[in-house]
N, C-alpha and C positions, 0 to 999 in steps of 0.2 A: 538227187535228181538224175534223170536219164535224158539222153539227147535223142530227139526225133526230128524228122524233116519231111515236109510235103514234097512229093514228086512233082516236078514241073511238067504238068501234063498238057499244057496248051501248045507246046512246040513239038519237037521231035522226041518221041518217047524213048527210043533205043539209046541215044546219047545220054539221056537223063538217067537211065538204068546203069549205064557204064559208070556214071559218077557215083551212084549208090554203091556199086561194087567197091570202088576205091574208098568211099567214106566208111563203109563197114570195117575196113582195116584200121581206120582212124578212131573207131569207137562209137560209130552211130548205132543206136539201140533199136530204133523203129523208123520205118519209112511209111508214110501215109499216101495212099493213092486215091485221088479224087475221081469223080465220074462226071458230074454236071451234065453237059450235053455234047461231050466229046467221045473219045474211046471209052468203052466200058472198063470199069475198074478191075473185075476179076481176071480178065485176060492178061492185063499188065501185071497183076499181082502174081499170077502163075509164072510169068516170065521172070519176075524178080526172084521167085522161089527157086527157079532153076539156075539162076546166076549167082546166088548168094548162099552162105552157109550158116550165119549167125543172126543176122538182123531180123527183127520182127516185122511183119508185113501187114499193115492195116488198111482197111478201106475207110476213106474219109472224104466223102461218105457214100454209102449205098442208100439212095432215097427209099423210104419205106413204102412208097406207092408203086414202085416199078417192078416188084417181084412178089410172088406169094411168100408168106412166112416160111413155109417148108423149103422152098427153093433157096431162100436166104440161108437157112440152116444147112442145106446140102452143100451150097457153095462154100460156106465157111469151113465145114467139115472136110470137104475135098481139098481146099487149100491147106488146111492144117495137116492133112496127111502128106501132101506133096512137099511141104516145108518142114516136116518132122516137128510139128508142134509150135510153129512160129506165127500162126494167124492171129489177127486181131480184127474183130468185126466192129467197124464204125458205122453207125446208123444215124439218119437224120430225116426230117420231114421235107427238106429243101423248101421250096416256096411255090405259090400258085402259078407264077409265070412259067417256071420250068415244068411243073407237074401237069398243069392243064394245057400249057402251050406246046410243049414238046412231046409229052406222053399221052395227052388227051384223057387224063384220068381226073375225076373231081377231087379237089383238095378238101377232103372232109375228115373229121375225127383224127387229127394228127396225134394227139396224146393217146387216145384209146388204141389207135392202130400201132403206135410204137410199143406201148405196154404189151399188147397181144403178141407182137412179133418177138419181143424179148422172152416172154414166157414160153412161146411155142419153140423157139430155138433151143432153149435150155431143156425142154422136154425131149426134143429130137436127139440132142447130143447125149443126154443121160441114158437114153435107150432102155428105160426101166420097164416100160409097158407100151402097148399100142397107143398111137397118138389120138387123143381126143382133146377138144378145147371148146369151151363155151365162153366166148369173150365179148368185148365191146364192139369189135369190128369183124372178127372172124369166128365162125363156128365150124369145127371139124369133128367128124365128117359133115359135109354139107347137109342141112336138113332136107328130108325127102321132098317137101313142098317147094323147095328152091331148085331142085334138079331132078334127076331120074329116080332117086331113092336107092341107087345101087352103091353109093359110097360106103366104104367100110374103114374102120380104124386100121392103120398100118404102122409098121416100125421100120426105121431106116435100115436098109439091107446091110450096109457096111457097119463095122464097129469103129466109131470115131476114135482118133488118137487120144483125144481128151474128152472127158465128159462135160467140160465147160470151157468154151473159147471165150476169152475176155471180150466184153461188149462195152464199147464207148458210144455215148450219144452226144450228138451236136445239138445244143439247145441254147436259147437266149431269153425267151419269155419266162416270166416268173413261174407259171404253172409247169412249163416244160422242164425248167431247171430243177424245180422241186421233185418232179417225177424222176429225173435223171439221178439226182442224189439219193433217191429211194431205191431204185431198181438196177442201175447200171454199175458196171465195174469202174467206168471212167467217164469223164466229161470233156467234151471238145468245144470250148467257147471260141468264137472268132472275134477278132479285133479286141483282144483282151488287154485292158489297162490294169495292171496289178494294184496300183495305188487307189483305184476307184472301184475295184471289184466288190469289196465288202458292202459298200454303200448301195451298189446296184443289185447284187445277188445274195448278199449275206443272209437275209431273212429266208429267202426261198431255199437256199442250201440247207440251212438249219432245219427248216420244216421237213424237207425230204429226208435228211439224215436221221431225224427222230423216228421215222418209220422204217429205217433201213434194217435189213436182215444182217445181224453181226457176222454171219457166215460169208458175206460178200467182202469183208475187210474194209479198210479205209477207201473212200472215194479217190480215185486217181484223177488228176487234172492235167490236161495237155494243152499248153498255150505258149505263145512266143511271137517271134517276128523275124524280120531281116537281121542277119548277123554280119557285121563288118567291124574289124578292129584296126585302128590306126589313128595317127595324129593328123591334124589339119583339116581345112575346109573340104578338101577333096573327098575324104572319108565321110565326113558329116553329110555331104550332099547325096551320098548313096542312099540314105534313108528316103530321099525324095522319090526314088523309084516306086515306093509304095503308095504315093499319092493317087495315081490313076486307079489302083485297086481299091483303096479306101473310098474314093469317089464312086466307083462302080457299085460297091455294096451299099454305102450310105445313100447314094443318089439314085441308083438305077435298079436295085434288086427289089422291085415292087412299086406299087402305085402310092399315091398320097394316102397316108393313114394305114397302109398295108405293107410296110417295109420294116421288118424286124431289126435290121441293122441301123436304120435311121432312128428307131425308137431307142436303141442302146446308146447311140451317140447323144441323143437328147438327155438320157438319164445320166450320162457321164458329165453333163453340164454344158454341152456344146449345142444348145438349142438353136441359136441364131445361125450358126455355121451349118448345122444339119439341114435346116430349112433352105438355106441359100444353095448348098451343094445339091440338094434334091431338085430345086427349081431349075438350076442351070443344067443338070444332067438330063432331066426330062424334056428340056427345051433343045436338047441335042448339042449343048455347049460343054462337051466333055472335058476339054482342056481347061476351061475356066472353072469347071467344077473341081478338077484336081487341084488347081491353084488355090481354091477356097478352103481346102482342108487345113485346119489350124496346125501350126508348127508343133504345138504341144501334143496334139493327137498323134502326129507322125512320130515324135520323139518317144512317147510313152508306150507305143505299141511295138517298138523295135529295140534292138540291141546294137546300136551303131555309135562308135566313137573310140576314144583312147581306151587302152586296156583297163585302166582304173575305173573309167565310167561304165564299161561293159560289166565289170565285176559288180558295180552298184546295181545295174539293171538285173543281173542274175539274182542278186540278193533280194531285190524287190519281188521278183516272180516267186522265189522260194517262200518269202514271207506271206505271199498271197495263197500259198498252198499248192503251187504248181509242182507236180512230180515228174512231168515229162516236158522238158524245155524244147519247144517245137520251133526250129530255126531254119531259115533259108540263107546259107552262107553265100556271100557275094565277094568277089575279088579274084585276084590272080591264082590263088591257091586255096580252094575250099577245104582240102584235106588238112592243111596246117591250121585253118580257122577252127575246125572241129577239134583237132588235137589240143589247141590252145584253150578252147572252151571247156574241154574235159578237165583241165587243171583248175578251173574256177568252180567246179561243182563240189 
């Protein structure tokens, strides 16, 4: 297993990158940079590339609606060049609230759009011929009847460092997970409970892997949670820091019947809690929603407790097929936490 970490993007970005520089020395393998509706991801990724030497730098995620497929390919190729081959392209559909509310783009054809983008990116990086594509959401060049008729096939000017940048896809729904297992290098599931993952996604993963090109290799899985190692109640309570985040996703990331994270919580077996969290959150009672998150949900999505217990959690994630343990170290010395975690892998 490798160790990865999400960049804490909601606060001050520069101090967060300072921490990445130190954690790289401790053995951090990958840092993931989110975008959401804050600072854009590629700018921060370029800054990390300039500040680091070894750590892989991934977007988690670039929403597939916010850029053309070729711009996504150009961005990944540019970062890969600046970082000497350390880029990882994390893609995802995000959700209607952000895509339609923040970007003003219709939330349509999420699967077809993702599949097209993956295919187009790989064509761009391979640079084998001028780019053409007849897909589900994109046709390149643009058909004459949809534009001026002057579009022509082109090839990326630069020669990419690698003919294939690793592509990870964030997905939760059965069809999306199946597609991810079929076409992506890796999978980025959120709120992942290893003990329940097979019951929720096992069939979809198997269906996708049955169609997978052997040349892609085994599907990589990146999942994890908060990391804190120590004895006593004080350490255990650190896991409670994730309650507001869980409540935000399960309760607030979408409307009734249109919340992917709420659906996952229900499929995990937390039907009543998922409904209560959503009702409270949508009523503006965010603190009550966070308090309604079940202790079991908090415990199983994180790695918090005595060293022996954290080792058990690591083993559970490994048994579920996780290849990249994605952790947020909390405590007085995050560097020592990552160093300790490395001894458990």
